[in-house]
C-alpha positions in Angstrom: -101.6 38.3 15.5 -99.5 35.7 16.9 -99.7 33.6 14.0 -98.7 37.0 11.7 -95.5 36.9 14.1 -94.7 33.7 13.6 -95.0 33.5 9.9 -92.8 36.7 9.7 -90.5 34.7 11.5 -90.5 32.0 9.2 -90.1 34.3 6.6 -87.3 36.3 7.5 -85.2 32.8 8.6 -86.2 31.4 5.1 -84.4 34.8 3.8 -81.2 34.5 5.7 -81.1 30.8 5.1 -81.4 31.9 1.2 -78.9 34.6 1.8 -76.2 32.6 3.6 -76.2 30.4 0.8 -76.0 32.9 -2.0 -72.8 34.4 -0.1 -71.3 30.7 0.0 -71.9 30.3 -3.6 -70.7 33.7 -4.3 -67.3 33.2 -5.8 -64.7 35.7 -7.6 -66.0 35.5 -11.2 -69.9 34.4 -11.1 -73.0 36.9 -11.4 -75.5 37.5 -9.0 -77.7 36.0 -11.9 -75.9 32.6 -11.8 -75.4 32.0 -8.1 -79.6 32.7 -8.4 -80.1 30.0 -10.8 -78.0 27.3 -9.1 -80.3 28.5 -5.4 -83.0 28.0 -7.7 -82.4 24.4 -9.4 -81.9 22.8 -5.8 -85.5 21.5 -4.9 -86.3 22.9 -1.3 -89.5 20.3 -0.6 -90.6 16.9 -0.9 -92.8 16.2 -4.2 -96.6 15.6 -4.4 -96.9 12.1 -4.1 -99.2 12.1 -7.4 -95.5 13.3 -8.9 -93.7 10.9 -7.5 -96.4 7.9 -8.3 -96.3 9.3 -11.7 -92.6 9.1 -11.7 -92.5 6.0 -10.8 -94.4 4.8 -13.5 -92.1 6.5 -15.7 -89.3 5.0 -14.3 -90.5 1.7 -14.9 -92.5 1.8 -18.2 -89.1 3.8 -20.1 -86.2 1.7 -18.0 -85.1 5.6 -16.4 -84.1 6.0 -13.4 -86.5 8.0 -11.2 -83.2 10.7 -10.6 -82.9 11.6 -14.3 -86.8 11.7 -15.2 -86.9 14.8 -11.4 -83.5 16.0 -12.7 -85.3 16.7 -16.5 -88.3 18.0 -14.3 -86.8 20.2 -12.2 -84.4 22.1 -14.8 -87.2 22.1 -17.7 -90.1 23.8 -15.2 -89.3 23.2 -11.9 -91.6 20.9 -11.4 -94.2 23.3 -12.6 -97.4 21.8 -15.0 -98.3 25.4 -16.3 -95.0 26.6 -17.1 -94.5 27.7 -21.1 -91.4 28.9 -22.3 -90.1 31.6 -24.4 -90.1 29.6 -27.2 -93.5 27.6 -26.9 -92.0 24.5 -25.1 -95.3 23.2 -22.4 -95.6 21.5 -19.1 -93.6 19.7 -16.8 -91.0 18.5 -18.9 -91.5 21.6 -21.4 -92.5 19.5 -24.7 -92.9 21.8 -27.4 -96.0 20.9 -29.3 -95.6 18.9 -32.2 -93.2 16.6 -29.7 -96.3 16.5 -27.1 -98.4 15.5 -30.3 -96.2 13.3 -31.7 -96.0 11.4 -28.3 -99.9 11.1 -27.7 -100.1 14.2 -25.3 -103.6 15.6 -25.4 -102.9 18.1 -22.2 -99.6 18.9 -21.9 -100.3 20.6 -18.9 -101.6 17.7 -17.2 -98.3 16.7 -15.1 -99.0 12.7 -15.7 -99.4 12.9 -19.4 -96.3 15.4 -19.2 -93.9 12.9 -17.2 -94.9 10.0 -19.1 -94.4 11.7 -22.6 -91.6 13.6 -22.1 -89.8 10.7 -20.0 -90.8 8.1 -23.6 -89.1 11.0 -25.3 -85.9 11.0 -23.0 -85.9 7.1 -23.5 -86.0 7.7 -26.9 -82.9 10.5 -27.0 -80.9 7.7 -24.5 -81.6 5.2 -27.4 -80.7 7.7 -30.2 -77.2 8.6 -28.6 -76.2 4.7 -27.2 -76.9 5.0 -23.8 -75.0 8.8 -23.5 -76.7 10.5 -21.3 -75.4 14.1 -21.9 -76.0 13.6 -25.6 -79.6 12.3 -24.6 -79.8 15.7 -22.8 -78.4 17.7 -24.9 -80.8 16.1 -27.5 -84.0 16.6 -25.5 -82.8 20.1 -24.8 -81.6 21.6 -28.6 -83.2 18.7 -30.7 -81.3 15.4 -32.3 -80.9 16.9 -35.7 -78.4 19.4 -33.5 -76.6 16.7 -31.4 -76.0 14.7 -35.2 -75.1 17.4 -37.1 -72.1 18.6 -34.1 -71.3 15.5 -33.4 -72.1 16.0 -30.0 -73.2 18.4 -27.7 -73.8 21.4 -30.0 -72.0 24.7 -29.0 -75.1 26.5 -27.7 -74.3 28.2 -24.3 -78.0 27.3 -23.3 -77.5 23.4 -24.1 -74.1 23.5 -22.5 -75.2 25.0 -19.3 -78.6 22.9 -19.8 -76.5 19.6 -19.4 -74.2 20.4 -16.8 -77.2 20.9 -15.0 -79.4 18.5 -15.8 -76.4 16.2 -14.5 -75.6 18.2 -11.4 -79.5 17.8 -10.6 -79.2 14.1 -11.4 -76.5 13.5 -9.1 -78.1 15.1 -5.8 -81.5 13.2 -6.7 -79.4 10.0 -6.5 -78.3 10.7 -3.2 
């Protein structure tokens, strides 16, 4: 009984913390769903040590900052290895099946394979866009052909939000 009460107190404290954060983020003209997305995009706990090791390995092998890999993984799946998007992207790094296959992924739901392949793909997008992080992220999200077709970040609201979100997470993870 005491454990249940203690657990309930922790839960109530967490709810109060989240409500306070939402109230601070809520500004005129911002919808509640925008506020919730902002709250959801901020990591609330330390990553699993195995994920940290995989990110460190991918960082070294792909010459990427660990903060950028973490930002993409957070934005794509919230680090959920079983995530599947409405368009069929899979795993931590939300690779489309054809992309995953081209990158040598046998199991897109294996966090190690997903992070390593997603990092290789991100490196390819950076190289293709002359090191421009925003364009690389847009390519990762909308596809490199869309970025080339529009000569920059495509005018897709989802992609524009994605790039802004990942860049903000990137800065947060750098700190």
